[in-house]
C-alpha positions as CSV (number, residue, x, y, z in Angstrom):
1,X,7.0,-61.4,46.2
2,X,10.4,-60.8,44.6
3,X,10.7,-57.7,42.4
4,X,11.0,-58.7,38.8
5,X,12.8,-56.6,36.3
6,X,11.3,-56.7,32.8
7,X,13.4,-55.7,29.8
8,X,12.5,-52.4,28.1
9,X,11.1,-53.0,24.6
10,X,11.8,-50.1,22.2
11,X,9.2,-50.1,19.4
12,X,10.1,-48.3,16.3
13,X,7.9,-48.3,13.2
14,X,5.1,-46.5,11.6
15,X,3.3,-46.0,14.9
16,X,6.3,-46.1,17.2
17,X,6.5,-43.0,19.4
18,X,10.1,-43.7,20.5
19,X,11.5,-43.5,17.0
20,X,14.3,-41.0,16.7
21,X,14.0,-38.0,14.4
22,X,16.8,-39.4,12.2
23,X,14.9,-42.7,11.9
24,X,11.7,-40.9,11.0
25,X,13.5,-38.8,8.5
26,X,15.0,-41.9,6.9
27,X,11.6,-43.6,6.7
28,X,9.8,-40.7,5.2
29,X,7.6,-42.0,2.4
30,X,8.8,-41.3,-1.1
31,X,5.4,-39.7,-2.0
32,X,5.9,-37.1,0.7
33,X,9.2,-36.0,-0.8
34,X,7.5,-35.9,-4.2
35,X,4.7,-33.6,-2.9
36,X,7.3,-31.3,-1.4
37,X,9.1,-31.1,-4.7
38,X,5.9,-30.4,-6.5
39,X,5.0,-27.7,-4.0
40,X,8.4,-26.0,-4.5
41,X,8.0,-26.1,-8.3
42,X,4.5,-24.6,-8.0
43,X,5.6,-21.9,-5.6
44,X,8.9,-21.0,-7.4
45,X,7.4,-18.5,-9.9
46,X,5.5,-16.7,-7.1
47,X,8.7,-16.6,-4.9
48,X,10.7,-15.3,-7.8
49,X,8.2,-12.6,-8.7
50,X,7.8,-11.5,-5.1
51,X,11.6,-11.3,-4.7
52,X,11.9,-9.2,-7.8
53,X,8.8,-6.9,-7.8
54,X,8.5,-6.4,-4.1
55,X,11.8,-6.8,-2.3
56,X,13.9,-6.0,-5.3
57,X,12.0,-2.7,-5.9
58,X,12.2,-1.9,-2.3
59,X,16.0,-2.2,-2.5
60,X,16.0,-0.2,-5.7
61,X,14.0,2.6,-4.0
62,X,16.5,2.8,-1.2
63,X,19.3,3.0,-3.7
64,X,17.7,5.8,-5.7
65,X,17.4,7.8,-2.5
66,X,21.2,7.9,-2.3
67,X,21.8,9.2,-5.8
68,X,21.5,12.6,-7.5
69,X,18.4,12.1,-9.7
70,X,16.7,15.5,-9.5
71,X,15.5,16.0,-13.1
72,X,14.0,14.1,-16.0
73,X,17.5,13.1,-16.9
74,X,18.7,10.0,-15.2
75,X,21.7,10.6,-12.9
76,X,23.1,7.9,-10.7
77,X,25.8,10.0,-9.1
78,X,26.1,8.8,-5.5
79,X,25.4,11.5,-2.9
80,X,25.0,9.4,0.2
81,X,22.4,10.7,2.7
82,X,22.0,14.2,1.2
83,X,18.5,13.5,0.0
84,X,17.5,12.3,3.5
85,X,19.0,15.4,5.1
86,X,17.1,17.6,2.6
87,X,13.9,15.7,3.5
88,X,14.3,16.0,7.2
89,X,14.9,19.8,6.9
90,X,11.8,20.2,4.7
91,X,8.9,22.1,6.3
92,X,6.4,20.2,4.2
93,X,7.8,16.9,5.6
94,X,7.3,18.2,9.1
95,X,3.6,19.1,8.2
96,X,3.2,15.6,6.8
97,X,4.3,14.0,10.0
98,X,1.9,16.2,12.0
99,X,-0.9,15.4,9.6
100,X,-0.3,11.6,9.9
101,X,-0.3,11.8,13.7
102,X,-3.7,13.6,13.6
103,X,-5.1,11.3,11.1
104,X,-3.9,8.2,13.0
105,X,-5.5,9.4,16.2
106,X,-8.8,10.2,14.6
107,X,-9.0,7.2,12.2
108,X,-7.8,4.5,14.5
109,X,-9.9,5.6,17.5
110,X,-13.0,5.9,15.4
111,X,-12.6,2.5,13.8
112,X,-11.8,0.7,17.0
113,X,-14.5,2.3,19.1
114,X,-17.4,2.3,16.6
115,X,-16.3,-1.1,15.1
116,X,-16.4,-2.7,18.5
117,X,-19.8,-1.1,19.4
118,X,-21.4,-2.2,16.2
119,X,-20.1,-5.7,16.7
120,X,-21.5,-5.8,20.2
121,X,-24.9,-4.8,18.9
122,X,-24.9,-7.4,16.2
123,X,-23.7,-10.0,18.7
124,X,-26.9,-9.5,20.6
125,X,-28.7,-11.4,17.8
126,X,-30.9,-8.5,16.9
127,X,-33.7,-8.8,14.4
128,X,-32.5,-8.2,10.9
129,X,-28.9,-8.9,11.8
130,X,-27.9,-9.9,8.3
131,X,-29.3,-6.7,6.8
132,X,-27.5,-4.5,9.3
133,X,-24.3,-6.4,8.8
134,X,-24.5,-5.8,5.1
135,X,-25.2,-2.1,5.5
136,X,-22.4,-1.7,8.0
137,X,-19.8,-3.4,5.8
138,X,-20.9,-2.0,2.5
139,X,-18.8,1.2,2.6
140,X,-15.7,-1.0,2.7
141,X,-16.5,-2.2,-0.9
142,X,-16.5,1.4,-2.1
143,X,-13.2,2.7,-3.5
144,X,-11.3,5.5,-1.8
145,X,-11.8,7.8,-4.8
146,X,-15.6,7.4,-4.6
147,X,-15.6,7.9,-0.9
148,X,-13.4,11.0,-1.2
149,X,-15.7,12.6,-3.8
150,X,-18.8,11.9,-1.8
151,X,-17.4,13.2,1.5
152,X,-15.9,16.2,-0.3
153,X,-19.4,17.3,-1.2
154,X,-20.8,16.5,2.3
155,X,-18.0,18.5,4.0
156,X,-18.2,21.6,1.8
157,X,-18.6,24.7,4.1
158,X,-21.7,25.8,2.3
159,X,-23.4,22.4,1.5
160,X,-23.9,19.0,2.8
161,X,-23.6,18.5,6.6
162,X,-23.5,22.2,7.4
163,X,-26.9,22.6,5.8
164,X,-28.3,20.0,8.2
165,X,-26.8,21.9,11.1
166,X,-28.5,25.1,9.9
167,X,-31.8,23.2,9.4
168,X,-31.9,22.1,13.1
169,X,-31.1,25.6,14.4
170,X,-27.2,25.4,14.6
171,X,-26.5,28.2,12.1
172,X,-23.5,29.3,14.2
173,X,-22.0,25.9,14.0
174,X,-20.5,25.7,10.5
175,X,-17.2,23.8,10.6
176,X,-14.6,24.2,7.8
177,X,-14.0,20.5,7.8
178,X,-11.1,19.4,5.5
179,X,-10.2,23.0,4.5
180,X,-9.4,23.9,8.1
181,X,-5.8,25.1,8.3
182,X,-4.9,23.1,11.4
183,X,-7.3,20.2,11.8
184,X,-8.4,19.4,8.3
185,X,-6.9,16.0,8.6
186,X,-9.3,15.0,11.3
187,X,-12.2,15.6,8.8
188,X,-10.4,13.3,6.4
189,X,-10.2,10.7,9.1
190,X,-14.0,10.8,9.5
191,X,-14.5,9.9,5.8
192,X,-11.8,7.1,6.1
193,X,-13.4,5.7,9.3
194,X,-16.8,5.6,7.6
195,X,-15.3,3.4,4.9
196,X,-13.2,1.1,7.2
197,X,-15.3,0.7,10.3
198,X,-17.5,-2.0,8.8
199,X,-14.5,-4.2,8.2
200,X,-13.3,-3.7,11.8
201,X,-16.8,-4.5,12.9
202,X,-16.6,-7.8,11.0
203,X,-13.3,-8.7,12.7
204,X,-14.7,-8.0,16.1
205,X,-17.9,-9.8,15.4
206,X,-15.9,-12.9,14.4
207,X,-13.9,-12.6,17.6
208,X,-17.1,-12.2,19.7
209,X,-18.7,-15.3,18.1
210,X,-15.6,-17.3,18.9
211,X,-15.9,-16.6,22.7
212,X,-17.6,-19.5,24.5
213,X,-21.0,-18.6,26.0
214,X,-20.1,-20.7,29.1
215,X,-17.5,-18.1,30.0
216,X,-20.1,-15.3,30.1
217,X,-22.4,-17.5,32.1
218,X,-19.7,-18.3,34.6
219,X,-18.9,-14.6,35.0
220,X,-22.5,-13.8,35.5
221,X,-22.9,-16.5,38.1
222,X,-19.9,-15.0,39.9
223,X,-21.8,-11.7,40.2
224,X,-20.4,-9.8,37.2
225,X,-22.8,-7.4,35.4
226,X,-22.8,-6.8,31.7
227,X,-20.2,-4.0,31.8
228,X,-17.9,-6.1,34.0
229,X,-18.3,-9.1,31.7
230,X,-17.1,-7.0,28.7
231,X,-14.4,-5.3,30.7
232,X,-12.8,-8.3,32.4
233,X,-13.7,-11.2,30.1
234,X,-14.6,-10.3,26.6
235,X,-12.3,-7.3,25.9
236,X,-9.1,-9.2,27.2
237,X,-10.0,-12.2,25.0
238,X,-10.4,-9.9,22.0
239,X,-6.8,-8.6,22.5
240,X,-5.5,-10.5,19.4
241,X,-8.3,-9.0,17.3
242,X,-7.5,-5.5,18.6
243,X,-3.9,-6.0,17.7
244,X,-4.7,-7.0,14.2
245,X,-7.0,-3.9,13.9
246,X,-4.3,-1.6,15.2
247,X,-1.9,-3.0,12.5
248,X,-4.4,-2.6,9.7
249,X,-5.5,0.9,10.7
250,X,-1.9,1.9,11.4
251,X,-0.8,0.8,7.9
252,X,-3.7,2.7,6.4
253,X,-2.6,5.8,8.4
254,X,0.8,5.6,6.8
255,X,-0.2,5.0,3.2
256,X,-3.3,7.2,2.9
257,X,-3.3,8.8,-0.6
258,X,-6.5,8.3,-2.7
259,X,-8.9,9.8,-0.1
260,X,-6.7,12.9,0.2
261,X,-6.3,13.2,-3.5
262,X,-10.1,13.0,-4.1
263,X,-10.9,15.5,-1.3
264,X,-8.7,18.3,-2.4
265,X,-5.1,17.4,-2.3
266,X,-2.6,18.9,0.1
267,X,-5.1,21.6,1.2
268,X,-4.3,25.1,2.5
269,X,-0.8,25.3,4.1
270,X,-0.5,21.6,3.6
271,X,-3.3,21.0,6.1
272,X,-4.3,17.7,4.5
273,X,-1.0,16.7,2.9
274,X,0.4,13.2,3.5
275,X,3.7,11.5,2.8
276,X,2.3,9.5,-0.1
277,X,0.8,12.6,-1.7
278,X,4.0,14.5,-1.2
279,X,6.0,11.6,-2.7
280,X,3.6,11.6,-5.8
281,X,4.0,15.3,-6.4
282,X,7.7,15.3,-5.7
283,X,8.4,12.4,-8.0
284,X,6.0,12.8,-10.9
285,X,5.3,16.5,-10.6
286,X,8.7,18.0,-9.9
287,X,10.8,15.1,-11.3
288,X,12.9,14.9,-8.1
289,X,13.1,11.2,-8.2
290,X,15.7,10.8,-5.5
291,X,13.8,12.9,-3.0
292,X,10.6,11.0,-3.8
293,X,12.5,7.8,-3.3
294,X,13.7,9.0,0.1
295,X,10.0,9.8,1.1
296,X,9.0,6.3,0.0
297,X,11.9,4.7,1.9
298,X,10.9,6.6,5.0
299,X,7.4,5.3,4.7
300,X,8.7,1.7,4.5
301,X,10.8,2.2,7.6
302,X,7.8,3.7,9.4
303,X,5.7,0.7,8.5
304,X,8.3,-1.6,10.1
305,X,7.1,-0.5,13.5
306,X,3.8,-2.3,12.7
307,X,4.9,-5.1,10.5
308,X,7.7,-6.5,12.7
309,X,5.6,-6.9,15.8
310,X,2.8,-8.5,13.7
311,X,5.2,-11.0,12.1
312,X,6.6,-11.8,15.5
313,X,3.2,-12.4,16.9
314,X,2.3,-14.7,14.0
315,X,5.5,-16.6,14.5
316,X,4.6,-17.1,18.1
317,X,1.2,-18.4,17.1
318,X,2.7,-20.9,14.7
319,X,5.2,-22.2,17.2
320,X,2.5,-22.7,19.8
């Protein structure tokens, strides 16, 4: 049979897949353009307010950090990076960086480990799951000030937890907790982890419930035990959730203020001092507005190490 050549028919229309982008753009319905216009009108006030009260004030903070405003009298004399140089040479600033490192290690590790373990226990469909889930996440609804006041009493050297240690025969084990000259920030991280672990648990539980049960069955059929299933199947699949948890707990480690203020402030030898608490006292206690703005600007730059990777990951998810 002779080969026959059939003409190629190009179909363009509402259902035509071969239509060019320019054609589809020209044939976009008028109601769609109207909806986009309405959406822009509705979002315009929010965009304007965010541009002014967030990004505008961020820019203003960076500008104030470059002027000579060191008293209650406003002084916009430009001094360049002198405030930043003064900040980096300040011994209190060095203590703050050390405290934030200790706090981040203690707080992030506790939230990730205990939040994951609690989520695993609840994922086993235990009896009374709803009650336990409510109990675990309830501390997240408590404000930082209330948490700080409660844990300040619990961690007093002569009351609270130390009395329990003495009651069980551990009279010689009486920690100084948040008044410790070197490791007081680790005690603060315990109170913060108690408040935030329930929220991390909820994130991990949602991730666990999103993993197909067939994957676990397939791994079990291949001979993997429970530990290997979590190590090689579940934990790798929970990597996006872990990344979000790292970003959230990392941001909390940078901006921690209310818990420290309620538990005793900067503590002995700035043992529990933080950048936010330092900025508050410098700005509104000593009226050194430019130096306080430099501390705030440094906190913004520090948060970029978490925000930028998070935004890039979100952009990758949208593109996929």
